[in-house]
C-alpha positions in Angstrom: -0.2 -0.1 0.0 1.4 3.3 -1.2 1.6 5.5 2.1 -0.1 9.3 1.7 1.0 10.7 4.7 4.9 11.0 6.2 5.4 11.3 9.6 8.7 13.3 9.8 10.9 13.6 12.9 13.6 16.6 12.6 16.6 16.6 14.4 18.9 13.8 13.0 16.2 12.9 10.3 15.8 16.6 9.0 19.6 17.1 8.3 22.7 15.0 9.0 23.0 15.8 13.1 27.0 13.8 13.4 28.3 17.1 11.1 26.5 19.4 13.6 27.2 17.9 16.7 31.0 17.9 15.6 31.1 22.0 15.2 29.1 22.6 18.2 31.2 20.2 20.2 34.2 22.8 18.8 32.3 26.0 19.3 31.5 25.1 22.9 35.0 23.8 23.8 36.3 27.0 22.3 34.1 29.4 23.9 34.3 27.8 27.3 37.9 28.1 26.8 38.1 31.6 26.8 35.0 32.2 29.4 36.3 29.2 32.0 34.7 31.4 35.0 31.6 30.5 33.2 32.2 26.6 33.0 29.2 25.6 35.4 26.7 26.5 32.4 28.8 23.8 30.4 27.8 21.2 32.9 24.4 22.7 32.6 23.8 22.2 29.3 25.2 18.7 29.1 23.2 17.4 32.4 20.0 18.9 30.7 20.7 17.3 27.0 21.2 14.2 29.3 18.6 14.6 31.4 16.1 14.9 29.0 17.4 11.9 26.4 16.8 9.7 30.0 13.4 11.4 31.0 10.6 9.4 28.6 7.5 11.3 30.7 8.1 14.4 31.7 6.5 17.1 31.4 8.8 19.6 29.1 8.6 22.4 31.3 9.6 20.8 34.6 13.1 19.7 33.3 14.6 23.0 33.4 13.5 23.7 37.1 15.2 20.3 37.6 18.5 21.2 36.0 18.8 25.0 37.6 18.4 23.3 41.2 21.0 21.2 40.3 23.5 23.6 39.3 22.2 26.5 41.8 21.3 28.6 38.6 17.8 30.4 37.9 15.3 28.8 35.6 15.1 31.8 33.3 19.4 31.2 32.9 19.4 27.5 32.2 16.3 28.6 29.8 18.7 31.3 28.1 21.5 28.4 28.2 19.6 26.1 26.5 17.7 28.6 24.1 21.2 29.7 22.9 23.5 26.9 22.4 20.7 24.3 21.6 18.2 26.6 19.2 19.9 29.3 18.2 23.2 29.3 17.6 23.0 25.6 15.7 20.5 27.5 12.5 23.5 29.2 11.7 25.1 26.1 10.4 22.0 23.4 9.9 21.8 23.9 6.0 25.3 22.9 5.8 24.3 19.5 7.1 20.8 19.6 5.2 20.4 15.8 4.2 19.2 17.2 0.3 17.9 14.0 -0.9 15.6 13.8 1.7 14.7 17.3 1.3 13.9 16.4 -3.1 12.0 13.1 -2.1 9.6 15.7 0.6 9.4 18.4 -2.5 8.4 15.5 -4.6 5.8 14.1 -2.7 2.4 14.8 -3.0 1.0 13.8 0.2 0.9 15.6 3.7 4.0 15.9 5.3 4.0 16.3 9.1 6.8 17.2 11.4 7.2 15.7 14.7 9.7 16.7 17.0 10.8 16.4 20.7 12.3 19.9 20.6 10.3 23.4 18.8 10.5 23.2 15.5 9.6 26.8 14.0 13.3 28.2 13.8 14.7 25.1 12.1 12.2 24.3 9.7 12.3 28.1 8.6 16.2 27.8 8.6 15.8 24.3 6.5 13.8 25.5 4.2 11.9 21.6 3.8 8.3 21.3 3.1 6.5 20.4 5.5 1.9 20.4 6.1 1.7 20.6 9.8 4.5 20.7 12.6 3.9 18.9 16.2 6.8 19.3 19.3 6.5 17.9 22.5 5.8 21.7 23.9 2.1 20.8 22.6 -0.1 20.8 25.3 -2.1 17.8 23.9 1.3 16.0 23.5 3.9 16.9 26.4 5.6 13.9 26.5 8.9 13.1 24.5 9.0 10.0 22.9 9.5 7.3 23.1 5.5 7.7 24.3 3.3 7.3 21.6 0.9 10.2 23.3 2.3 12.4 20.9 2.4 10.3 17.6 -2.0 9.2 18.7 -2.5 12.5 18.8 -1.2 13.7 15.9 -2.9 10.9 13.6 -6.2 11.6 15.7 -5.6 15.8 15.2 -5.4 14.7 11.6 -7.7 11.9 10.8 -5.6 9.6 9.6 -5.8 5.9 9.1 -2.5 4.0 10.7 -1.9 2.3 7.5 -1.6 5.4 5.0 1.8 6.4 7.2 5.2 6.2 7.1 7.2 7.7 10.0 10.7 8.8 9.1 12.9 8.8 12.2 16.8 8.5 12.9 16.3 6.8 16.5 14.9 3.4 16.9 15.1 3.8 20.2 12.5 6.7 20.0 11.3 7.2 16.4 10.8 3.6 16.1 9.7 2.4 19.2 7.1 5.2 18.9 5.6 3.9 15.5 5.6 0.3 16.4 3.2 1.2 19.6 1.1 3.3 17.3 1.2 0.2 14.0 2.9 2.3 11.8 5.0 1.9 9.1 8.7 3.4 9.8 12.2 4.0 8.7 15.7 4.8 10.5 17.8 6.9 8.8 21.3 6.3 9.9 23.9 8.8 10.9 26.1 8.4 7.4 24.7 6.6 4.3 21.1 7.0 3.7 21.2 5.5 -0.1 19.2 2.5 0.5 16.9 4.0 3.0 16.4 7.2 0.7 15.4 4.4 -2.3 13.0 2.5 0.1 11.0 5.8 1.3 10.5 6.4 -2.8 9.3 2.5 -2.9 6.8 3.3 -0.2 5.7 6.3 -1.1 5.2 5.7 -5.1 3.6 8.3 -7.6 1.1 10.5 -5.6 -1.4 12.5 -6.5 -2.2 14.3 -3.4 -3.1 17.9 -2.6 -0.2 20.7 -3.2 2.0 20.7 0.2 3.3 24.3 1.4 6.5 25.1 1.9 6.8 27.3 5.2 
């Protein structure tokens, strides 16, 4: 059965995350070597990333409070650190690592393309200039959980009145995206960190030629 709707993860799926991580690691190291008296900010950032990865069902907003208490920052300070290093600065380099073959597949696809991420999507999608119809993330009041908890995917399916059989979910991590898709009985493809030619071809085979509605590029 040819798929009518694509649900795509963002980070590590629409772009090659390994390249971004390497550049950001160098950027962080050079910055905090020159600002060593602020090194605790780097520790807080690292803890936030680790905590978020391990936390499956925590409400997103509570994570800033937990990190702030551990490192004796205000919640506003933690949000500022996270916003700068996880959202604003990466925007400058994301286009360099965009999965251009996946972009072409998405542009040729005639059905709906739904982006679903654990992190806010707006700025990254605007920077990447990827085609999509709708976007959801873990801060949505009807979701408020992280993958692999399937609540978010269940909500997206219901909100858009899609049949699971019509969906192809594209992600980059089996432990999160794959597990989420399996829980909702949705077909999925996991893209590796580097060589994706085989998976790109498999996506093309599963979506076939479509005559659906035009999607908007935001």
